[in-house]
DOMARDO-589966 format. One record per residue (C-alpha): z, y, x; residue in three letters. Coordinates in steps of 0.25 Angstrom, whole numbers, padded with zeros to 4 digits, always signed. Layout:
N
ZYXALA...
! end
This chain:
311
+0000+0000+0000UNK-0004+0014+0005UNK+0008+0023+0007UNK+0010+0038+0007UNK+0016+0037+0021UNK+0004+0030+0026UNK-0005+0042+0020UNK+0004+0052+0027UNK+0003+0045+0040UNK-0012+0045+0039UNK-0013+0059+0035UNK-0004+0063+0048UNK-0014+0055+0057UNK-0025+0063+0050UNK-0018+0076+0053UNK-0014+0073+0067UNK-0024+0062+0072UNK-0013+0056+0081UNK-0003+0045+0078UNK+0008+0051+0085UNK+0008+0065+0079UNK+0005+0059+0065UNK+0017+0050+0067UNK+0026+0062+0072UNK+0021+0070+0059UNK+0025+0059+0050UNK+0038+0056+0058UNK+0036+0042+0061UNK+0033+0034+0073UNK+0018+0032+0077UNK+0018+0017+0076UNK+0023+0018+0062UNK+0013+0028+0057UNK+0001+0020+0064UNK+0006+0008+0057UNK+0006+0014+0043UNK-0008+0020+0045UNK-0013+0006+0049UNK-0006+0000+0037UNK-0014+0011+0028UNK-0027+0007+0035UNK-0024-0007+0031UNK-0021-0004+0016UNK-0034+0004+0016UNK-0042-0006+0023UNK-0048+0005+0032UNK-0046+0011+0046UNK-0041+0025+0045UNK-0038+0028+0059UNK-0046+0028+0072UNK-0036+0025+0083UNK-0040+0030+0096UNK-0032+0031+0109UNK-0024+0043+0108UNK-0030+0049+0095UNK-0034+0044+0081UNK-0045+0048+0071UNK-0046+0045+0057UNK-0058+0037+0051UNK-0066+0043+0040UNK-0059+0034+0031UNK-0046+0038+0037UNK-0049+0053+0035UNK-0052+0051+0021UNK-0039+0043+0018UNK-0031+0054+0025UNK-0037+0065+0017UNK-0034+0057+0004UNK-0020+0053+0009UNK-0017+0068+0011UNK-0020+0071-0003UNK-0011+0059-0007UNK+0001+0064+0001UNK-0001+0078-0005UNK-0001+0072-0019UNK+0012+0064-0016UNK+0019+0076-0011UNK+0015+0084-0023UNK+0020+0073-0032UNK+0034+0073-0024UNK+0034+0089-0026UNK+0031+0087-0041UNK+0044+0078-0042UNK+0053+0085-0033UNK+0051+0099-0035UNK+0054+0102-0050UNK+0063+0113-0046UNK+0056+0125-0042UNK+0054+0128-0027UNK+0063+0117-0023UNK+0062+0107-0012UNK+0052+0107+0000UNK+0040+0117-0001UNK+0030+0118+0011UNK+0024+0132+0011UNK+0014+0136+0021UNK+0011+0150+0024UNK+0001+0158+0033UNK+0006+0166+0045UNK+0001+0179+0039UNK+0011+0178+0028UNK+0023+0169+0033UNK+0031+0181+0041UNK+0029+0191+0030UNK+0030+0182+0017UNK+0041+0172+0021UNK+0052+0182+0024UNK+0051+0188+0011UNK+0048+0176+0002UNK+0057+0165+0008UNK+0071+0171+0005UNK+0067+0174-0009UNK+0062+0160-0011UNK+0074+0153-0004UNK+0083+0161-0013UNK+0076+0158-0026UNK+0073+0143-0023UNK+0085+0138-0014UNK+0080+0123-0015UNK+0067+0126-0009UNK+0064+0121+0004UNK+0052+0128+0009UNK+0045+0124+0022UNK+0035+0134+0028UNK+0022+0132+0036UNK+0016+0144+0042UNK+0001+0142+0047UNK-0013+0147+0044UNK-0020+0145+0031UNK-0029+0133+0035UNK-0017+0125+0039UNK-0009+0128+0027UNK-0020+0124+0017UNK-0022+0111+0025UNK-0007+0108+0025UNK-0006+0112+0010UNK-0018+0103+0005UNK-0012+0092+0014UNK+0002+0093+0007UNK+0010+0098+0020UNK+0012+0111+0012UNK+0015+0114-0002UNK+0011+0128-0003UNK+0005+0139+0006UNK+0006+0154+0006UNK-0007+0160+0011UNK-0019+0169+0010UNK-0028+0166-0002UNK-0038+0160-0004UNK-0033+0146+0000UNK-0046+0138+0002UNK-0041+0123+0001UNK-0044+0112-0009UNK-0033+0109-0019UNK-0026+0121-0017UNK-0021+0132-0027UNK-0016+0145-0024UNK-0007+0155-0030UNK-0010+0170-0026UNK+0003+0178-0023UNK+0000+0192-0017UNK-0010+0201-0011UNK-0008+0204+0004UNK-0015+0217+0007UNK-0020+0220+0021UNK-0017+0233+0029UNK-0024+0238+0041UNK-0014+0238+0053UNK-0018+0248+0064UNK-0012+0254+0076UNK-0003+0267+0072UNK-0012+0275+0080UNK-0025+0271+0073UNK-0033+0283+0067UNK-0033+0277+0053UNK-0023+0285+0044UNK-0011+0278+0040UNK-0011+0283+0026UNK-0026+0280+0022UNK-0033+0268+0017UNK-0042+0260+0026UNK-0054+0252+0023UNK-0062+0241+0031UNK-0070+0251+0039UNK-0057+0255+0045UNK-0054+0241+0051UNK-0059+0240+0065UNK-0062+0226+0066UNK-0064+0227+0081UNK-0049+0230+0082UNK-0045+0221+0070UNK-0034+0211+0075UNK-0033+0198+0067UNK-0025+0185+0067UNK-0031+0173+0074UNK-0041+0164+0067UNK-0035+0155+0057UNK-0027+0166+0050UNK-0032+0169+0036UNK-0028+0184+0038UNK-0038+0185+0049UNK-0049+0180+0040UNK-0045+0190+0029UNK-0045+0201+0038UNK-0059+0198+0044UNK-0064+0196+0030UNK-0060+0210+0026UNK-0065+0217+0038UNK-0078+0209+0038UNK-0083+0217+0026UNK-0086+0229+0035UNK-0092+0224+0048UNK-0093+0212+0057UNK-0085+0218+0069UNK-0076+0207+0076UNK-0061+0209+0075UNK-0053+0211+0088UNK-0053+0198+0097UNK-0038+0196+0094UNK-0031+0186+0086UNK-0016+0184+0083UNK-0008+0173+0077UNK+0002+0183+0069UNK+0001+0197+0062UNK+0012+0201+0071UNK+0004+0199+0083UNK-0008+0206+0076UNK+0001+0219+0072UNK+0006+0220+0087UNK-0008+0221+0092UNK-0011+0231+0082UNK+0002+0239+0085UNK-0003+0239+0100UNK-0017+0245+0096UNK-0025+0232+0098UNK-0032+0233+0085UNK-0030+0233+0069UNK-0027+0222+0059UNK-0025+0219+0044UNK-0011+0217+0041UNK-0007+0210+0027UNK+0002+0218+0019UNK+0012+0207+0018UNK+0015+0208+0033UNK+0016+0223+0034UNK+0032+0223+0034UNK+0033+0214+0046UNK+0021+0218+0054UNK+0019+0233+0052UNK+0032+0239+0057UNK+0026+0243+0070UNK+0023+0259+0071UNK+0011+0256+0079UNK+0004+0250+0067UNK-0002+0257+0056UNK-0005+0251+0042UNK-0016+0255+0034UNK-0020+0251+0019UNK-0035+0247+0016UNK-0042+0254+0005UNK-0044+0246-0008UNK-0047+0235-0009UNK-0037+0232+0001UNK-0039+0219+0009UNK-0029+0208+0008UNK-0026+0193+0006UNK-0021+0186-0006UNK-0008+0178-0003UNK-0004+0165-0011UNK+0002+0151-0011UNK-0008+0139-0010UNK-0004+0125-0014UNK-0010+0112-0018UNK-0016+0111-0032UNK-0009+0098-0034UNK+0005+0103-0030UNK+0016+0102-0041UNK+0024+0114-0035UNK+0015+0125-0041UNK+0027+0131-0048UNK+0034+0132-0034UNK+0023+0139-0028UNK+0022+0149-0040UNK+0037+0152-0039UNK+0035+0154-0023UNK+0024+0163-0026UNK+0032+0172-0036UNK+0042+0174-0024UNK+0031+0177-0014UNK+0025+0188-0023UNK+0039+0194-0027UNK+0043+0195-0012UNK+0029+0199-0006UNK+0023+0207-0018UNK+0008+0207-0024UNK+0001+0201-0036UNK+0004+0187-0040UNK-0008+0179-0046UNK-0007+0174-0060UNK-0011+0159-0056UNK-0014+0149-0046UNK-0028+0148-0040UNK-0035+0137-0033UNK-0042+0140-0019UNK-0055+0140-0026UNK-0050+0151-0036UNK-0048+0142-0048UNK-0035+0144-0055UNK-0026+0133-0054UNK-0015+0128-0064UNK-0001+0134-0060UNK
! end
């Protein structure tokens, strides 16, 4: 008989492509994991793993089985959640969040969340959008707080608030502090962005590309704090999300300018699996985020394709 444990070991092998690392991830010995995978192969009557010295590869059948196994394991976790989490926002909840939100949203939201729902055990994962969506669809996360749209299969989203961009320039810049700026005022040759992989970089480039094809400055940083220090020291300009203003714009060497309407920005929301039984939890969490951060709350859940989903 095929067991969930065997499927979990196979998906770990598919993820790590190494028996030792997969066994460590599953907290068992390597021989025990290897034995369970061989038993799975016997049950299915097919070879799933190509064993080579020092490395492994999955056969075509193994890849298909591992993909189906991931869906089965996710459904099993959702079933457990359905039974265990009858009380709103209680028990374990794995939440992912992108780096351009985490330092600015979490300090304001977590105390309120803990006070309102003391039985909630929140586990946080901060990383880039692509990784979050992969872990969300694979069942490693329950929900993710990120910039929309979230392009992934079987994902629904709950829009929470709009996060406008401001133009951050050195205090000595010629642009007047009280005026409104436009796309033409952004010198793309001096535009400092986060490194590739951050959705904020893509959003900034999309906004500025409407004017001309000048390449941004050949500088990339891993955090907004680094970008803002570069601006403060006269290395260039950047687009700063409004949610980060209180934390990142305290330096007198930086001047913040608002854009003329329509102001550029991003939509922030929660993403979660369409099959998740915890949608009431996500709605309650979303209400707290909106209360603490501000902005307009959307009336209903939407899928990645734009279709309205069931709440």
